[in-house]
N, C-alpha and C positions, 0 to 999 in steps of 0.2 A: 650330514650322514651319507653313507653309501647305501642306496635303496635298490633292491631288486624288485621289479614289477612283473609279476606273472600275467600273461595275457596283455603285455604292454604294446603289442602291435595291433590290438583290436581297437574298435571304435572308442570305447570309454578308456581303455588302457592307454592309448596314445595321447589322449587329452590329459590324463593324469601324469604321464611322463613329461609332457610339455609344462604343466603347472609346477611339478616338482623341480624341474630344471630351472624354471623361472624363479623359484624360491631359493635357489642356491644349493639344492641337493645334487649329489652325484648319482646318476641313475643308470642301471643296467636293465635289460629286458630278457625274460625267459618266456618263450612262446613256441608252440608246436606248428604255428602258421596254418592250422586247419581252417581258420576263418580270418586270422590276422594278416596284415600286409606290411612288407618291409618298406613300402612307399610311404607309410605313415611315420617312419622313424628317421631321425637325423642320421646320416651315414656314420657319424662318429660314435653313435650309441653302442656300447658293448652289448652284443646279442648272443644268447645261449639258446640254440634251436634244439628242441627235443620235448619229450612228453613228461608231464608232471607225474605220470604213473610210474616213471622210472626213478625210483628214490635215489639210487646211486648217482644218477645224472644230476638231479636237483641238488643233492648235497655237494657234489663236486663244483657245480656252478656257484653255489653260495660261498664255498671256500675260495674259489678262484677270484671271485669278485670282492671278497672280504666284506660281505654284506653286514651292515648294522641293522637293517630292517628289511622285511618283506611286505610289499603291498600285493595281496593275493586277489587278483581280479579274474583270472582264467576260470571259465566255467561254461557249461551248457546252460541256456537261459530261456528256452521257449516253453511256456506253460503247456500248450497243446501237444507239442512233441513229447514232453515228459509224461503226459497221460498215456500216449500211444506206446512209448518205449521207456518205462521207468527204470529198467535195468541199466540202460545207457546213462541215465542221469545219476543213479546211485554210484555207478562206477566212476564216471568222470568227476562228479562234484564231491562226493563223500570220500571215495578212495583217493581222489586228488588232494583233498585237504589233509587226509592222513599222511600222505607222502610228503607234503610240504612241511607239516609239523614235525614229522620224524626227521626230516632233513635239517630243519632248524635246530632241533635238539642236538643232533650229532655235530653240526657245524658251529654250535654255540652262537647262533644268531638270536639276539635277545628281544626283538620287537616284530609284531605282525599287525598290519592293518588289513582287515578282511572286508571284501565287497559282499555284503549280504543283500537282502531284498525286502521290499514291502510285502512280497508274497508270503512271508512268514506269518502274517496276521490272519488272513483268511476271513470268512464271512462272519465269524463270531465277534470281530472287533467293530466298534462303532466309530465312524469318522467324525472329527479328525482323530486319528489314532496316535497315542503316545507310545513311548518305549515300554510302558507297563501294560498296554492293551493285551488282551488274550492272543496267544499265538497258537492257532489251530489251522494250519495251512489247508487249502483246498486242492492242492496239486502235488504230485511228486516233486516238482521243481521247488516249491515252497518248503516241503519237508527236507529236501537236501540242504537248503540254506539254513534251516533251523538246526538240523543235526550238526552242520559245520560250526555253528555258533556254540553249541553244547560241547563239541570236541575242543574247540578253541579255549573255552572257559576252563575245562578240566585239565587240559595239557598245560595251559599257562599257570595254573595253580600248582601243579606238580613240579614244574620246571622253571618257575620264576620268570615267565615271559611277560612282557608288557604287551597289551593287546587292545584293539578296538574293532568294533564291527559297525559298518555303515549300511543302514537299511535304505537303499535307493528306492525312490518311487519311479515314475516313468521318465526315462532320460531321452532328451531330444536336442536338436540343434547341432551346430558345428562351429568351431573356431576358425577353421580354414578349409578350403575345398578338399585338400588331400587327406584330411582327417574325418571326412564325412562318414555317416552311418550307411554302409552298403549292405546291411543285413536283410534278412527275409522275415524278421519277426516283429519289429517295432512298427507301430501304427503309421507314423508320419511318413517314413520312407516307403512303406507299402502303398500308401495313398499316392505318393509321387510316382511310383513305378506304374501304378494302374492308370493314372490320368495321362502319363506320358506315352502310353501305348494305346490309348483310346478305350480302356477297359473300365467298367464301373467299379469303384472300390466297394469292398464288402463290409457291412456292419453286422456283427454277430450278436443278434438278440436285440429286441426293442420293447421287451416287456419287463425289464428290471424295475424295481421300486425306486426309480430315480426321476428327476424332473422331466426328462423326455423319453424315458424308457430304455436308454442306452447306458452302458457302463460309464461310471465317473472315475477319473483318475487324476492324480497330481502330476502334472508334466513339468519337469525341471530341466533347465538348460544344462547341457553337458559341461560347459565351462564352470558353472556353479558347483557341479559335482566334483570336478577336478580341484577347484579351489578348496572345497571341504576336505579333500584328502591332504592337501598341503597344510591346512590349519591343524588338523588332528595330528598329523605326523610331527609337526613342529612341537606340539604339546607333549607328544610321546618322547621327544628327544630329551626332555628335562624331567619328566615325572614318570613314575611307574603307573601305567594306565590299565584300566579294566572297565571299558565303557562300550555302550551301544548307543548309536545316534541315528535318528531319522534324518534323511537328506531329501527334503522336499520344499515346496513353496508354501504349503498350507492352503492352497486354492485348488478346488476341484473343477475339472472340465469334462464334459460328456463327449462321447465319440462324435455325436452330431455337431457339437460345438467345435471340435477339432476340424471336422469337415468344412464348417463355415469359415474357420480361420484360414484353411488352405485355399479356399475359393478367394478370399479377400487378398491374400498375399500373392497368389499366382495370377489372379485375373482370369482363371479358367473356370467356366461354369460347367459343372459335371453332375451327373446323377450317381446315386449309390444304390446298391442292392442290399436288402435286408435278408440275412441268412439266419439259420438256427443258432441259438446260443452255444458257445463252446464249453465242453466240460472243463471244470477247474477255474472258470472266470468268476470273480466276485463282482457284486453290483457296484460298490462304492468304497474306494480306498484312497483316503486323503491324509496327508501327514500333519502332525503337530510338530513343528521343528523347534519348539521352545527350548529344549534341553541344550542343543548345540549352540543356539544363539546366546543363551544365558552363560554357558560355561566358557565358550571360546570366541564369542562375538561374531560367529559366521552367520550370514543370512544370504538367501538367494537374491540376485541382482537383476535377473531377466524375467520377463513375463512370457506368456504363451506366444504372443505375436512375434516377439524377438526370437524365440526358439524356432518357430516355423519359418520366419524370414531367413535366418542364418542357414537352416537346413536346406531351404529351397535354393539359396544362392550357391551353396556347395554342390547340391545335386545338379543344378544347371551348368555350373562350371565343369563338372566331371562329364556331363553328357556332351558338352561341346568339344571336350578334349578326347572323347571316346574311351575314357577310362572305365 
């Protein structure tokens, strides 16, 4: 298939591009480069630089590339930022999805694989969460992802699109240094940045109803996430799909346990600061990935230590190179 990946120059997107190419797909990238980097892409990759909110541009890109499928990853994704600036998130994520779907219908692109989030579940769900667990998000970010899923389902039914949504849990790790997570929102690179500059990492809240009082999450290696995209897209190539899948390990790790893993991997002993809990954070969100394992045979292959080790190796390499 010819697959257009929105946000393909970003951290997760570039890993997905790598996995799809390794699986024999022909891949193009559509990105506004607000957070993505061309350094993550093979120079031979067709790139369409522009905004998802420009529907005419997106349609033209799909037609020019002759796309058989869209993998829609581009989005704003920080829970705390979404609480502070919900209008930004509704515009970028929800209006962005509207633009992608409208462009697909106009260009007759028949398949879409959407990057959703475990943030759709919210505090009403009990871990481990299944795809049937309650979806009552606790942040505007989570609501934008749930709204996009609803839009996807409705538009697909009206226009005979094949679709799937992948609810990522907490993505970490790196396949190669140039693909590293350089963002400001994910826990592990935030800890690396802090300890590399002699600053104590922050732990937001220590009175949650969890085993050590800090938030518990399911940390999944980005290579596993990328492989899940390849597995689902391969199935979509032969069947009319309408599916939602959890993409996680099924194992929960607290923030303090992540700190301990970072100390073990890096050999750096550091202190952390306890701060007030952030609005929109849930106490415990861990995946039940049974559905995708049963239907497609996909399962995670990496543990937390492997994710932290690969992330630290990439971070260290980039630090040495000055990137």
